N, C-alpha and C positions, 0 to 999 in steps of 0.2 A: 560551440554555442548553440548546438542543437540536442535535443531530446531523443529519448530512445526510439519513440514513434518516428521522428523523422529520419533517423539513421536507419531503421528497417524499411522506411519507404524508399530511401536512396540505394539500399542493398537489392530491394526487389527491381527498382528501375534500371539499376545497371546489370542485371541478370546473374547475380552472385547466386550460386547454389546455395540453397536453404540450409545444407548440412554444415555450412561454413559460417553461419549467421552467428550461433551460440559463441563461438571462438572469437569473432569479430566484436560481439557485444560485449564479452568479457573484458575486453581492452579499454572499454570507454570508462574514462574517470568517473567518480561520482560527482554529481552536477550542481551541488549546494551552492559553492562558491561562484560558478559561472552564474547559476540561475539568480543568485543575489545580486550580483553585478549588473546582470542585464535588466532585472527588476527595476534597480535603482536608476539606471541609465534611462528606461523607459518611462519612468515617472518624471524625469527632468526636473527634479528639485520639488515637485508638487508633494503633499503630505499622502501618506498611504491611506488616510482616511477620506481623501477627496473621491468620491465614487466615480466620476467620470474618468479621471486620470487612471485610477486602479482598474477600471473596467477595460480601457484601451490598453493598458500596460499587460495585463493577464491575457486578453484575448491575442497579442502579439505572441506572448510565450507558448500559447497552446499551438498557435500555427507554426511555431517551431519546433514541435513535437514534444513538449514537456508535458506530463500527465498531470491532472488537476490535483492530485495528492500532493506532488512536488512543488507546484505553483501555491497551493495553499500554505505549506509550510514556509516559503519563501515570504509570502505576504505576511504570516505571522512574524517571522524573525526580523522582517523590515519595520514592521509597527513596533516591535520591542525595541528595536534600535532608534527609532525616531522618538518614542517615550522617553529613553534614557537621554538623548541629546536634548529634550525639551526641558528636562529636570535641571539640566546645568545652566 
């Protein structure tokens, strides 16, 4: 449940030699599914259009080390899913 930046920070904190970082980071799975789940959990049922709830959720994801591009993509997917649910 952590982004690339958080993992890099942990590797640095644990004094893992930098020459091993690339190999370790290659093993990190794509974060889309994890990020989508974390975003939905952070919204706690609130609409992704609720600015306050969305700000709180995205700030929490940034603290977990996800990049803004990753978060933005997850928000767009969440909004699309929300709109599809509202149509039914």
